[in-house]
Backbone as CSV, one residue per row, in Angstrom:
resi,resn,N_x,N_y,N_z,CA_x,CA_y,CA_z,C_x,C_y,C_z
1,UNK,-32.206,48.168,-9.713,-32.066,48.333,-8.286,-30.869,47.521,-7.806
2,UNK,-29.988,48.164,-7.098,-28.785,47.504,-6.610,-29.067,46.762,-5.311
3,UNK,-28.321,45.658,-5.148,-28.465,44.932,-3.891,-27.687,45.673,-2.814
4,UNK,-28.162,45.620,-1.581,-27.467,46.356,-0.519,-26.101,45.730,-0.244
5,UNK,-25.150,46.572,0.084,-23.797,46.108,0.399,-23.809,45.465,1.785
6,UNK,-23.156,44.309,1.867,-23.102,43.581,3.131,-21.657,43.587,3.599
7,UNK,-21.447,44.004,4.817,-20.096,44.036,5.363,-19.691,42.637,5.810
8,UNK,-18.403,42.480,6.050,-17.890,41.183,6.504,-18.473,40.805,7.860
9,UNK,-18.634,41.796,8.731,-19.198,41.500,10.054,-20.628,40.981,9.932
10,UNK,-21.403,41.637,9.083,-22.787,41.207,8.904,-22.844,39.810,8.302
11,UNK,-21.954,39.525,7.389,-21.910,38.201,6.767,-21.549,37.134,7.803
12,UNK,-20.564,37.446,8.660,-20.169,36.492,9.690,-21.298,36.248,10.690
13,UNK,-21.984,37.299,11.073,-23.110,37.144,12.003,-24.192,36.285,11.364
14,UNK,-24.473,36.548,10.089,-25.485,35.770,9.380,-25.082,34.294,9.286
15,UNK,-23.801,34.036,8.986,-23.328,32.649,8.892,-23.417,31.945,10.235
16,UNK,-23.133,32.674,11.318,-23.248,32.070,12.646,-24.697,31.697,12.953
17,UNK,-25.614,32.578,12.565,-27.038,32.280,12.793,-27.448,31.042,11.999
18,UNK,-27.030,30.999,10.744,-27.378,29.847,9.910,-26.731,28.580,10.458
19,UNK,-25.506,28.729,10.883,-24.767,27.567,11.387,-25.469,26.954,12.593
20,UNK,-25.995,27.801,13.462,-26.632,27.284,14.669,-28.073,26.856,14.437
21,UNK,-28.714,27.410,13.418,-30.117,27.085,13.210,-30.336,26.034,12.129
22,UNK,-29.455,25.918,11.180,-29.650,25.005,10.060,-28.875,23.712,10.308
23,UNK,-29.543,22.601,10.620,-28.826,21.354,10.914,-28.081,20.797,9.698
24,UNK,-28.589,21.041,8.491,-27.893,20.539,7.299,-26.553,21.233,7.128
25,UNK,-26.523,22.531,7.367,-25.273,23.274,7.275,-24.278,22.766,8.314
26,UNK,-24.789,22.539,9.524,-23.915,22.056,10.596,-23.358,20.678,10.257
27,UNK,-24.198,19.781,9.720,-23.732,18.441,9.340,-22.707,18.510,8.220
28,UNK,-22.922,19.399,7.252,-21.970,19.533,6.154,-20.630,20.042,6.673
29,UNK,-20.662,21.034,7.567,-19.421,21.570,8.127,-18.697,20.509,8.943
30,UNK,-19.451,19.737,9.725,-18.821,18.675,10.513,-18.238,17.595,9.612
31,UNK,-18.923,17.284,8.532,-18.443,16.278,7.592,-17.137,16.717,6.941
32,UNK,-17.085,17.989,6.535,-15.853,18.511,5.928,-14.727,18.483,6.939
33,UNK,-15.013,18.894,8.168,-13.983,18.887,9.214,-13.484,17.466,9.475
34,UNK,-14.409,16.503,9.505,-14.021,15.106,9.730,-13.136,14.592,8.600
35,UNK,-13.475,14.943,7.345,-12.673,14.484,6.207,-11.282,15.093,6.225
36,UNK,-11.179,16.345,6.638,-9.861,16.973,6.750,-9.047,16.257,7.812
37,UNK,-9.667,15.921,8.931,-8.957,15.192,9.977,-8.512,13.822,9.477
38,UNK,-9.357,13.150,8.702,-8.974,11.851,8.151,-7.774,11.990,7.232
39,UNK,-7.777,13.006,6.392,-6.663,13.220,5.469,-5.363,13.455,6.223
40,UNK,-5.423,14.266,7.275,-4.227,14.544,8.069,-3.728,13.266,8.725
41,UNK,-4.657,12.469,9.262,-4.270,11.224,9.907,-3.652,10.254,8.900
42,UNK,-4.271,10.141,7.727,-3.728,9.243,6.712,-2.355,9.697,6.238
43,UNK,-2.157,11.000,6.169,-0.854,11.509,5.741,0.239,11.073,6.706
44,UNK,-0.059,11.093,8.002,0.942,10.720,8.989,1.072,9.212,9.164
45,UNK,0.123,8.452,8.642,0.174,6.995,8.753,0.683,6.361,7.468
46,UNK,0.147,6.783,6.340,0.467,6.125,5.079,1.863,6.448,4.559
47,UNK,2.302,7.684,4.693,3.639,8.013,4.184,4.733,7.216,4.889
48,UNK,4.748,7.131,6.227,5.776,6.293,6.858,5.677,4.821,6.457
49,UNK,4.441,4.314,6.293,4.291,2.922,5.869,4.839,2.710,4.462
50,UNK,4.538,3.631,3.566,5.038,3.510,2.196,6.561,3.614,2.172
51,UNK,7.103,4.509,2.961,8.556,4.678,3.007,9.234,3.428,3.559
52,UNK,8.677,2.863,4.632,9.288,1.657,5.203,9.159,0.474,4.246
53,UNK,8.059,0.399,3.498,7.914,-0.683,2.520,8.969,-0.559,1.424
54,UNK,9.273,0.653,1.029,10.320,0.856,0.021,11.678,0.404,0.556
55,UNK,11.946,0.714,1.807,13.229,0.312,2.388,13.338,-1.206,2.519
56,UNK,12.246,-1.840,2.920,12.248,-3.292,3.062,12.401,-3.957,1.704
57,UNK,11.759,-3.403,0.691,11.823,-3.977,-0.650,13.196,-3.880,-1.283
58,UNK,14.034,-2.974,-0.797,15.349,-2.804,-1.389,16.410,-3.701,-0.765
59,UNK,16.095,-4.375,0.309,17.084,-5.242,0.934,17.233,-6.515,0.116
60,UNK,18.451,-6.935,-0.070,18.752,-8.135,-0.846,19.178,-9.244,0.112
61,UNK,18.919,-10.505,-0.259,19.376,-11.605,0.583,20.899,-11.682,0.550
62,UNK,21.489,-12.342,1.525,22.943,-12.486,1.545,23.453,-13.204,0.287
63,UNK,24.722,-13.014,0.008,25.322,-13.598,-1.199,25.210,-15.121,-1.224
64,UNK,25.373,-15.767,-0.072,25.304,-17.232,-0.036,23.913,-17.726,-0.457
65,UNK,22.873,-17.049,0.016,21.516,-17.458,-0.349,21.218,-17.179,-1.816
66,UNK,21.721,-16.082,-2.328,21.521,-15.784,-3.751,22.231,-16.813,-4.622
67,UNK,23.436,-17.223,-4.212,24.176,-18.224,-4.980,23.473,-19.580,-4.926
68,UNK,22.931,-19.949,-3.749,22.193,-21.204,-3.622,20.967,-21.198,-4.529
69,UNK,20.219,-20.106,-4.527,19.039,-20.009,-5.385,19.433,-20.094,-6.854
70,UNK,20.526,-19.455,-7.214,20.997,-19.496,-8.599,21.396,-20.917,-9.004
71,UNK,22.079,-21.622,-8.106,22.482,-23.007,-8.395,21.259,-23.919,-8.572
72,UNK,20.261,-23.759,-7.703,19.048,-24.583,-7.806,18.346,-24.299,-9.125
73,UNK,18.207,-23.023,-9.453,17.540,-22.655,-10.697,18.303,-23.202,-11.905
74,UNK,19.617,-23.108,-11.869,20.439,-23.600,-12.978,20.264,-25.112,-13.137
75,UNK,20.266,-25.815,-12.014,20.092,-27.271,-12.061,18.735,-27.640,-12.663
76,UNK,17.677,-26.934,-12.259,16.349,-27.246,-12.762,16.216,-26.928,-14.260
77,UNK,16.860,-25.873,-14.697,16.784,-25.517,-16.116,17.538,-26.533,-16.970
78,UNK,18.633,-27.058,-16.459,19.452,-27.990,-17.241,18.840,-29.386,-17.353
79,UNK,17.891,-29.717,-16.486,17.257,-31.036,-16.563,16.327,-31.063,-17.767
80,UNK,16.437,-32.114,-18.575,15.577,-32.261,-19.751,14.201,-32.721,-19.282
81,UNK,13.260,-31.801,-19.291,11.895,-32.134,-18.882,10.948,-31.199,-19.599
82,UNK,9.684,-31.470,-19.467,8.702,-30.584,-20.061,7.466,-31.321,-20.467
83,UNK,6.555,-30.592,-21.018,5.279,-31.155,-21.429,5.452,-32.105,-22.604
84,UNK,6.348,-31.755,-23.513,6.505,-32.584,-24.719,7.169,-33.916,-24.411
85,UNK,8.117,-33.941,-23.483,8.799,-35.194,-23.160,8.046,-35.994,-22.114
86,UNK,7.262,-35.327,-21.285,6.495,-36.018,-20.250,7.339,-36.442,-19.064
87,UNK,8.581,-36.006,-19.007,9.469,-36.414,-17.915,9.589,-35.283,-16.896
88,UNK,8.704,-35.279,-15.945,8.784,-34.283,-14.876,9.309,-34.894,-13.578
89,UNK,9.447,-36.192,-13.552,9.945,-36.865,-12.348,11.372,-36.440,-12.002
90,UNK,12.299,-36.309,-12.955,13.651,-35.872,-12.590,13.673,-34.497,-11.922
91,UNK,12.800,-33.613,-12.350,12.742,-32.283,-11.732,12.236,-32.409,-10.296
92,UNK,11.199,-33.195,-10.081,10.659,-33.382,-8.736,11.689,-34.030,-7.820
93,UNK,12.441,-35.000,-8.344,13.478,-35.635,-7.529,14.591,-34.663,-7.180
94,UNK,14.969,-33.803,-8.120,16.021,-32.817,-7.843,15.572,-31.815,-6.780
95,UNK,14.333,-31.362,-6.865,13.805,-30.426,-5.861,13.734,-31.102,-4.503
96,UNK,13.277,-32.366,-4.469,13.199,-33.098,-3.196,14.575,-33.272,-2.582
97,UNK,15.572,-33.562,-3.419,16.933,-33.702,-2.897,17.447,-32.405,-2.317
98,UNK,17.155,-31.294,-2.986,17.599,-29.990,-2.471,16.877,-29.643,-1.166
99,UNK,15.588,-29.947,-1.091,14.842,-29.606,0.116,15.281,-30.433,1.323
100,UNK,15.762,-31.641,1.088,16.211,-32.465,2.206,17.452,-31.867,2.871
101,UNK,18.255,-31.139,2.103,19.514,-30.618,2.636,19.423,-29.180,3.120
102,UNK,18.290,-28.543,2.935,18.159,-27.168,3.407,18.024,-27.150,4.927
103,UNK,18.684,-26.214,5.579,18.547,-26.129,7.032,17.153,-25.664,7.421
104,UNK,16.664,-26.204,8.501,15.317,-25.864,8.962,15.357,-24.743,9.942
């Protein structure tokens, strides 16, 4: 025995009846609609934030600041210190001297 053919109109009418009478169906449809709205909102919020973070991350400090950082690092590496020698005071004194001269 074949099942009766259902037209699109009959299917739509049936879905409307179910939609209005079945609270679970209505909640599921509302939940899906809410999630789609969240996705659209996140797309318009997260992409610009990610793009701006990429632009900010690509900016480099001025040449003078990069050279100062390089000089400080070079000075600290050249000082003989470490766990084996136990002499960390010269490194601390060098850092303190550099910090005293940095502009506030």
